[in-house]
N, CA and C of each residue as an Amber inpcrd file, in Angstrom:
protein
   360
  21.1320000  10.1780000  32.0760000  20.5080000   9.1620000  32.8930000
  19.8220000   8.1400000  31.9940000  20.0380000   6.8730000  32.2440000
  19.4520000   5.8050000  31.4480000  17.9630000   5.6710000  31.7400000
  17.2210000   5.2650000  30.7130000  15.7960000   5.0300000  30.9190000
  15.6120000   3.7670000  31.7480000  14.5680000   3.7160000  32.5720000
  14.2990000   2.5060000  33.3370000  13.9190000   1.3510000  32.4150000
  14.0160000   0.1650000  32.9450000  13.6340000  -1.0310000  32.1930000
  12.1390000  -0.9650000  31.8680000  11.7550000  -1.1170000  30.5930000
  10.3310000  -1.0850000  30.2440000   9.5640000  -2.2350000  30.8980000
   8.3470000  -1.9450000  31.3110000   7.4700000  -2.9390000  31.9160000
   6.3130000  -3.2000000  30.9600000   6.1190000  -4.4710000  30.5200000
   5.0200000  -4.7640000  29.5940000   3.6830000  -4.3060000  30.1790000
   2.9730000  -3.4750000  29.4280000   1.7240000  -2.8820000  29.8930000
   0.6520000  -3.0980000  28.8300000  -0.3390000  -3.9150000  29.1720000
  -1.4280000  -4.2320000  28.2460000  -2.6210000  -3.3380000  28.5740000
  -2.8720000  -2.3660000  27.7370000  -3.9440000  -1.4000000  27.9870000
  -5.3360000  -2.0110000  27.9110000  -5.4580000  -3.2170000  27.3360000
  -6.7750000  -3.8600000  27.2830000  -7.2180000  -4.3330000  28.6620000
  -6.3100000  -4.3540000  29.6390000  -6.6480000  -4.8050000  30.9910000
  -7.1500000  -3.6800000  31.8850000  -7.1320000  -2.4530000  31.3900000
  -7.5810000  -1.3070000  32.1860000  -9.0590000  -1.0310000  31.9260000
  -9.6950000  -0.3480000  32.8520000 -11.0980000   0.0270000  32.7240000
 -11.2200000   1.1610000  31.7120000 -11.4910000   0.8170000  30.4810000
 -11.5550000   1.7920000  29.3940000 -12.9330000   2.4390000  29.3240000
 -12.9610000   3.6930000  28.9230000 -14.2250000   4.3820000  28.6750000
 -14.5390000   4.4110000  27.1830000 -13.7480000   3.7210000  26.3820000
 -13.9090000   3.7570000  24.9310000 -15.2710000   3.2630000  24.4870000
 -15.7550000   3.8500000  23.4080000 -17.0430000   3.4740000  22.8460000
 -16.8670000   3.1300000  21.3670000 -17.7390000   2.2580000  20.8830000
 -17.7390000   1.9330000  19.4620000 -18.1030000   3.2020000  18.7060000
 -17.3050000   3.5360000  17.7170000 -17.4630000   4.7840000  16.9790000
 -17.6010000   4.4940000  15.4950000 -18.4850000   5.2050000  14.8380000
 -18.5940000   5.1030000  13.3800000 -17.4140000   5.8640000  12.7780000
 -16.6260000   5.1650000  12.0080000 -15.4280000   5.7380000  11.3970000
 -15.7910000   6.2400000   9.9990000 -15.3950000   7.4580000   9.6550000
 -15.6800000   7.9550000   8.3030000 -15.1090000   7.0090000   7.2430000
 -15.7970000   6.8620000   6.1180000 -15.3730000   5.8900000   5.0990000
 -14.0340000   6.2010000   4.4430000 -13.5480000   7.4430000   4.5460000
 -12.2620000   7.7780000   3.9270000 -11.0800000   7.5120000   4.8580000
 -11.3330000   6.8710000   5.9950000 -10.2910000   6.5420000   6.9640000
  -9.9430000   5.0570000   6.8670000  -8.7050000   4.7310000   7.2120000
  -8.2230000   3.3410000   7.1970000  -7.6220000   3.0210000   8.5510000
  -7.9810000   1.8680000   9.0910000  -7.4410000   1.4550000  10.3880000
  -5.9390000   1.2190000  10.2880000  -5.2110000   1.7390000  11.2590000
  -3.7700000   1.4970000  11.3590000  -3.6010000   0.2020000  12.1520000
  -2.7660000  -0.7380000  11.6970000  -2.5820000  -1.9950000  12.4370000
  -2.1670000  -1.7270000  13.8890000  -2.6510000  -2.5820000  14.7830000
  -2.4450000  -2.3730000  16.2210000  -0.9600000  -2.2950000  16.5800000
  -0.1130000  -3.0650000  15.9300000   1.3110000  -3.0050000  16.2680000
   1.9060000  -1.6330000  15.9330000   1.4440000  -1.0170000  14.8620000
   1.8960000   0.3400000  14.5370000   1.3480000   1.3430000  15.5470000
   0.0960000   1.1560000  15.9630000  -0.5170000   2.0200000  16.9670000
   0.2920000   1.9540000  18.2700000   0.6000000   0.7370000  18.7150000
   1.3650000   0.5590000  19.9550000   2.7800000   1.1200000  19.8100000
   3.3990000   0.9210000  18.6560000   4.7450000   1.4670000  18.4260000
   4.7090000   2.9950000  18.5150000   3.6570000   3.6130000  17.9780000
   3.5150000   5.0670000  18.0610000   3.3380000   5.5130000  19.5100000
   2.5210000   4.7900000  20.2750000   2.3430000   5.1220000  21.6950000
   3.6660000   5.0190000  22.4480000   4.3960000   3.9500000  22.2080000
   5.6790000   3.7640000  22.8960000   6.6880000   4.8490000  22.5200000
   6.7540000   5.1790000  21.2610000   7.6830000   6.2170000  20.8000000
   7.3350000   7.5690000  21.4350000   6.0620000   7.9150000  21.4490000
   5.6430000   9.1920000  22.0400000   5.8410000   9.1840000  23.5520000
   5.6600000   8.0290000  24.2050000   5.9000000   7.9460000  25.6490000
   7.3670000   8.2400000  25.9620000   8.2630000   7.6460000  25.1780000
   9.6990000   7.9020000  25.3960000  10.0170000   9.3880000  25.2380000
   9.3420000  10.0730000  24.3190000   9.5700000  11.4990000  24.0970000
   8.8810000  12.3710000  25.1410000   8.0060000  11.7950000  25.9450000
   7.2570000  12.5520000  26.9570000   7.9580000  12.5410000  28.3100000
   9.2120000  12.0950000  28.3680000   9.8870000  11.8540000  29.6380000
  10.0080000  13.0830000  30.5340000   9.9430000  14.2690000  29.9850000
  10.0700000  15.4670000  30.8050000   8.7320000  16.1670000  31.0390000
   7.6480000  15.4710000  30.8190000   6.3280000  16.0680000  31.0220000
   5.7060000  15.5190000  32.2990000   4.6350000  16.1270000  32.7260000
   3.9170000  15.6690000  33.9070000   3.2920000  14.2930000  33.7270000
   3.1350000  13.8370000  32.4830000   2.5520000  12.5120000  32.2450000
   3.3870000  11.4200000  32.8850000   4.6680000  11.4750000  32.6460000
   5.5670000  10.4150000  33.0930000   5.5850000  10.3190000  34.6190000
   5.4840000  11.4310000  35.3090000   5.5210000  11.4200000  36.7690000
   4.2810000  10.7640000  37.3770000   3.2040000  10.6130000  36.5970000
   1.9740000  10.0190000  37.1160000   1.9930000   8.4950000  37.1190000
   2.9170000   7.8960000  36.3900000   3.0030000   6.4330000  36.2810000
   4.2880000   5.9770000  36.9590000   4.1950000   5.0790000  37.9590000
   5.3920000   4.6820000  38.7120000   6.2620000   3.6320000  38.0210000
   6.0470000   3.3840000  36.7370000   6.8780000   2.4700000  35.9720000
   7.0070000   3.0200000  34.5560000   7.8990000   2.4230000  33.7750000
   8.1040000   2.8270000  32.3850000   7.3670000   1.8250000  31.5040000
   6.1620000   2.1930000  31.0070000   5.3770000   1.2070000  30.2550000
   5.9450000   0.9030000  28.8720000   5.7940000  -0.3510000  28.5040000
   6.0260000  -0.8060000  27.1350000   4.6750000  -1.3440000  26.6960000
   3.9300000  -0.5440000  25.9410000   2.5680000  -0.8990000  25.5770000
   2.5670000  -2.1130000  24.6510000   1.8200000  -3.1430000  25.0430000
   1.7610000  -4.4010000  24.2860000   0.3050000  -4.8150000  24.0840000
   0.0970000  -5.7160000  23.1620000  -1.1580000  -6.4250000  22.9000000
  -2.2940000  -5.5850000  22.3380000  -2.6140000  -4.4380000  22.9290000
  -3.7340000  -3.6790000  22.3990000  -3.9050000  -2.3260000  23.0560000
  -4.7190000  -1.5120000  22.4100000  -5.0780000  -0.1960000  22.9350000
  -6.2130000  -0.3750000  23.9330000  -6.5620000   0.6800000  24.6770000
  -7.7540000   0.5670000  25.5210000  -8.9570000   0.1550000  24.6650000
  -9.8300000  -0.6390000  25.2250000 -10.9740000  -1.1830000  24.4950000
 -11.7410000  -0.0880000  23.7510000 -12.0240000  -0.3490000  22.4910000
 -12.7920000   0.4920000  21.5730000 -12.0410000   1.7150000  21.0500000
 -10.7550000   1.8670000  21.3700000  -9.9760000   2.9560000  20.7850000
  -9.2390000   2.4220000  19.5660000  -9.2240000   3.1990000  18.5050000
  -8.5930000   2.7730000  17.2620000  -7.8780000   3.9530000  16.6020000
  -6.7060000   3.6780000  16.0660000  -5.9540000   4.6860000  15.3150000
  -6.3350000   4.5460000  13.8480000  -6.7100000   5.6630000  13.2480000
  -7.1360000   5.6890000  11.8530000  -6.2800000   6.6770000  11.0770000
  -6.0830000   6.4030000   9.8070000  -5.3520000   7.3360000   8.9480000
  -6.2490000   7.7520000   7.7910000  -5.9630000   8.9430000   7.2970000
  -6.6480000   9.4180000   6.0950000  -5.6880000  10.3160000   5.3210000
  -5.9030000  10.3830000   4.0400000  -5.0740000  11.2420000   3.1910000
  -5.7280000  12.6140000   3.1170000  -4.9090000  13.6360000   3.2990000
  -5.3610000  15.0190000   3.1650000  -4.3390000  15.7340000   2.2790000
  -4.6720000  15.8540000   1.0080000  -3.7040000  16.3860000   0.0510000
  -2.5360000  15.4240000  -0.0560000  -1.3250000  15.9110000   0.1930000
  -0.1350000  15.0570000   0.1570000   0.2290000  14.4880000   1.5170000
  -0.5500000  14.8030000   2.5360000  -0.2310000  14.3790000   3.9060000
  -1.1170000  13.2220000   4.3500000  -0.5850000  12.4430000   5.2770000
  -1.3520000  11.4080000   5.9630000  -1.6830000  11.9590000   7.3440000
  -2.9620000  11.9710000   7.6900000  -3.4320000  12.4840000   8.9720000
  -3.8450000  11.3000000   9.8340000  -3.3680000  11.2840000  11.0840000
  -3.7240000  10.2310000  12.0330000  -4.6950000  10.7750000  13.0630000
  -5.6950000   9.9570000  13.4150000  -6.6910000  10.3260000  14.4160000
  -6.9880000   9.0940000  15.2690000  -7.2130000   9.3130000  16.5590000
  -7.6050000   8.2170000  17.4510000  -9.0870000   8.3930000  17.7730000
  -9.8790000   7.3800000  17.4030000 -11.3140000   7.3770000  17.6490000
 -11.6470000   6.4720000  18.8380000 -12.8000000   6.7250000  19.4600000
 -13.2980000   5.8770000  20.5350000 -13.6720000   6.6450000  21.7900000
 -13.4010000   7.9380000  21.8280000 -13.7000000   8.7330000  23.0270000
 -15.2250000   8.8170000  23.2240000 -15.6920000   8.7330000  24.4770000
 -17.1380000   8.7540000  24.7220000 -17.8240000  10.0570000  24.3140000
 -17.0790000  11.1300000  24.1440000 -17.6720000  12.3990000  23.7090000
 -18.0800000  12.3510000  22.2390000 -17.5630000  11.3500000  21.5100000
 -17.7920000  11.2660000  20.0740000 -16.7430000  12.0130000  19.2690000
 -15.9060000  12.7730000  19.9560000 -14.8220000  13.4980000  19.2970000
 -13.6120000  12.5790000  19.1720000 -12.6230000  12.9750000  18.3920000
 -11.4330000  12.1620000  18.2100000 -10.1990000  12.9370000  18.6410000
  -9.1460000  12.1830000  18.9440000  -7.8550000  12.7880000  19.2810000
  -7.1220000  13.0870000  17.9840000  -6.5470000  14.2720000  17.9040000
  -5.8400000  14.7010000  16.6960000  -4.3690000  14.3150000  16.7050000
  -3.9050000  13.7330000  17.8170000  -2.5110000  13.3000000  17.8760000
  -2.3490000  12.2110000  18.9280000  -1.2760000  11.4450000  18.7980000
  -0.9320000  10.4420000  19.8030000  -0.6120000  11.1380000  21.1220000
   0.0140000  12.3090000  21.0730000   0.3600000  13.0310000  22.3000000
  -0.8790000  13.3500000  23.1360000  -1.9410000  13.8480000  22.4990000
  -3.1420000  14.1570000  23.2720000  -3.8390000  12.8820000  23.7280000
  -3.7570000  11.8240000  22.9310000  -4.3320000  10.5500000  23.3640000
  -3.5840000  10.0100000  24.5780000  -2.2740000  10.2070000  24.6410000
  -1.4980000   9.7330000  25.8020000  -1.9850000  10.3620000  27.1080000
  -2.4270000  11.6020000  27.0680000  -2.9860000  12.2260000  28.2690000
  -4.1780000  11.4080000  28.7550000  -5.0080000  10.9780000  27.8330000
  -6.1790000  10.1730000  28.1840000  -5.7670000   8.7720000  28.6510000
  -4.7760000   8.1930000  28.0000000  -4.2750000   6.8730000  28.3980000
  -3.8010000   6.9020000  29.8460000  -3.0710000   7.9390000  30.2230000
  -2.5950000   8.0510000  31.6110000  -3.7780000   8.1260000  32.5610000
  -4.8030000   8.8690000  32.2100000  -5.9940000   8.9530000  33.0520000
  -6.6310000   7.5700000  33.2260000  -6.6780000   6.8040000  32.1510000
  -7.2060000   5.4350000  32.2260000  -6.3280000   4.5890000  33.1410000
  -5.0130000   4.6960000  32.9900000  -4.0840000   3.8590000  33.7540000
  -4.1010000   4.1620000  35.2460000  -4.1970000   5.4310000  35.6150000
  -4.1430000   5.7740000  37.0450000  -5.5230000   5.7750000  37.6800000
  -6.5670000   5.6290000  36.8820000  -7.9150000   5.5510000  37.4230000
  -8.3860000   6.8430000  38.0690000  -8.0120000   7.9820000  37.4840000
  -8.4190000   9.2830000  38.0200000  -9.9080000   9.5380000  37.9060000
 -10.5860000   8.7410000  37.1490000 -11.9750000   9.0480000  36.8390000
 -11.9940000   9.9340000  35.6150000 -12.8390000   9.6130000  34.7100000
 -12.8060000  10.2870000  33.4180000 -13.2470000  11.7380000  33.5160000
 -14.0170000  12.0790000  34.5300000 -14.4100000  13.4720000  34.7040000
 -13.2070000  14.3400000  35.0610000 -12.1360000  13.7200000  35.5840000
 -10.9340000  14.4490000  35.9640000  -9.8330000  14.3930000  34.9060000
 -10.1390000  13.8610000  33.7510000  -9.1440000  13.7260000  32.6940000
  -8.8580000  15.0830000  32.0750000  -7.5910000  15.3180000  31.7510000
  -7.1630000  16.5830000  31.1460000  -6.9450000  16.4820000  29.6310000
  -7.5660000  15.4920000  29.0010000  -7.3220000  15.3030000  27.5720000
  -7.9600000  16.3890000  26.7120000  -8.9100000  17.1180000  27.2510000
  -9.5370000  18.1990000  26.5070000 -10.7550000  17.7970000  25.6960000
 -11.1100000  16.5200000  25.6640000 -12.2760000  16.0980000  24.8820000
 -13.5410000  15.9900000  25.7120000 -13.4410000  16.0210000  27.0210000
 -14.6510000  15.9480000  27.8570000 -15.2950000  17.2900000  27.9610000
């Protein structure tokens, strides 16, 4: 089955719960276009999960992340570790996949107390 036509989706237009977060000095901001490309790639791979059924269109994330959320990278030995900062709990997402759970909650307006991202 072919994927539906992507619909441009600007996450900066949603009611974000993101907060300004102090980023550790050993982290480097990932450019927004790479962040969005990662979100889009992971969304395409999430097609058989409950996430996709919650959104009545196939998003193509453009322009920006939810307000105050930022993807950061850091070196850990020979590996590059990615983390998404900005959650109101002060904790960070350890993967784009777990951040997508929170993004869906933002998009459908479930209320952040009902989010299943695991950081609340």
